C-alpha positions in Angstrom: -14.2 29.2 -28.0 -12.3 27.2 -30.6 -9.0 28.6 -29.2 -10.1 27.5 -25.7 -10.8 24.0 -26.9 -7.5 23.8 -28.8 -5.6 25.1 -25.7 -7.5 22.6 -23.5 -6.6 19.7 -25.8 -2.9 20.8 -25.9 -2.9 20.7 -22.1 -4.6 17.3 -21.9 -1.3 15.6 -21.0 -1.2 17.8 -17.9 -4.7 16.7 -16.8 -3.4 13.8 -14.8 -1.5 16.2 -12.6 -3.5 19.3 -12.5 -7.0 18.0 -13.4 -9.7 19.3 -15.7 -11.1 21.9 -13.4 -7.9 24.0 -13.6 -7.8 23.8 -17.4 -11.5 24.5 -17.9 -11.3 27.5 -15.6 -9.1 29.2 -18.2 -12.0 28.9 -20.7 -14.4 30.9 -18.5 -17.0 29.5 -16.2 -16.5 26.6 -13.7 -16.3 22.9 -14.1 -18.1 20.7 -11.6 -16.1 17.5 -11.9 -14.6 14.9 -9.5 -11.1 15.3 -8.2 -8.4 14.8 -10.7 -7.3 11.3 -11.7 -3.7 10.8 -10.4 -4.2 13.0 -7.4 -1.9 11.8 -4.5 -3.9 9.6 -2.2 -3.7 9.9 1.5 -1.6 7.1 3.0 -3.4 4.6 5.2 -2.6 2.1 7.9 -4.2 -1.3 7.9 -4.1 -3.4 11.1 -4.4 -7.1 11.3 -4.6 -9.3 14.4 -4.4 -13.0 14.0 -3.4 -16.2 15.9 -0.6 -18.1 14.2 0.0 -21.8 14.9 3.2 -23.9 14.4 4.3 -23.8 10.7 1.5 -21.3 10.0 1.4 -18.2 7.8 -1.0 -15.5 6.8 -0.9 -13.2 3.7 -2.6 -9.8 3.6 -3.1 -8.4 0.0 -3.6 -4.7 -0.3 -3.4 -2.1 -3.1 -1.0 0.9 -3.2 -2.8 3.7 -4.9 0.4 5.5 -5.7 4.2 5.0 -5.4 5.8 5.6 -2.0 7.0 4.1 1.2 5.3 0.9 2.4 6.0 -0.5 5.8 4.9 -3.6 7.7 5.5 -3.7 11.5 4.8 -6.1 14.3 3.1 -4.1 17.0 2.3 -7.1 19.3 3.3 -10.7 19.7 2.0 -12.9 22.6 3.7 -15.0 23.8 6.9 -13.2 22.7 8.6 -15.1 19.8 10.3 -14.1 16.6 8.2 -14.3 13.5 8.8 -13.8 9.8 7.5 -10.6 8.2 7.7 -9.8 4.5 6.5 -7.4 1.8 5.9 -8.4 -1.8 3.7 -8.2 -4.9 0.3 -9.9 -5.0 -0.7 -11.6 -8.3 -4.2 -12.6 -7.1 -3.1 -16.0 -5.9 0.2 -15.7 -4.1 2.6 -13.2 -2.5 5.9 -12.9 -4.4 8.2 -11.9 -1.5 10.5 -8.9 -2.3 11.9 -8.1 1.2 11.7 -10.2 4.3 12.8 -10.3 7.9 12.9 -13.8 9.4 13.7 -12.6 12.9 11.0 -10.0 13.5 9.9 -9.1 17.1 7.6 -6.4 18.4 8.8 -3.1 17.0 10.4 -4.6 13.9 9.6 -2.6 10.7 10.1 -4.0 7.2 10.3 -1.1 4.8 9.9 -1.1 1.0 9.1 1.3 -1.8 6.2 0.9 -4.2 7.3 2.5 -7.5 3.7 2.9 -8.8 0.1 1.9 -8.2 -0.1 -1.9 -7.7 -1.2 -4.9 -5.8 1.1 -5.7 -2.9 1.0 -8.0 0.1 2.4 -8.4 3.6 3.0 -11.8 5.0 3.5 -13.1 8.6 4.9 -16.6 9.1 6.4 -19.0 11.6 10.1 -19.4 11.2 10.2 -22.6 13.3 9.9 -20.9 16.7 6.2 -21.0 17.3 5.4 -23.8 19.8 1.9 -22.7 20.9 -0.9 -20.5 19.4 0.6 -17.0 19.2 -1.4 -13.8 18.7 0.2 -11.0 16.8 -0.8 -7.6 15.4 0.6 -6.4 12.1 0.3 -2.8 10.9 0.8 -2.1 7.2 1.3 1.5 6.1 1.0 2.3 2.4 0.0 5.1 -0.1 
C-alpha cells in the first residue's frame, strides 16, 4: 500500500489532466470522485437581445472556463445600422476592450482567443449611427 501511495503522490502533478480516478485505479479498487479538475469544459453560446438608443452601449460579462476561441457575432439588427462590437477582459467594473469592430452589421463576427480561464466581456455600442431605438441580438461563443 505504501508503494501505491508513493506512486500516487509522484503522479499528483498529472492529476489536473488525468484526474484522481485514473491514478487511484492503479492502486486497486475504484474511486468515486467528481470529474477531474481541469477537464476541458464544453463550449457554450450565450445570446443577448437588447434595444440600444442613440449613444448607448451594453456590456455582457462572462467567464471562459478554459483557453480557446471566443467569438461575438451580431445575428440581428433592426432597423439595419452599423454598431460597434468588441471583446475584452472584465475586471468586475469595466470591460477593457482588446479587439473591436466599429462597423459591425448582421453576420459580423469578432474573434479572439482566451489564453486561460478568465473573466471576459462582450460589448455592443452606438458608433454615432443609431437614430432611433434599435433592437439587436448578440451571440457570444466561449469555452
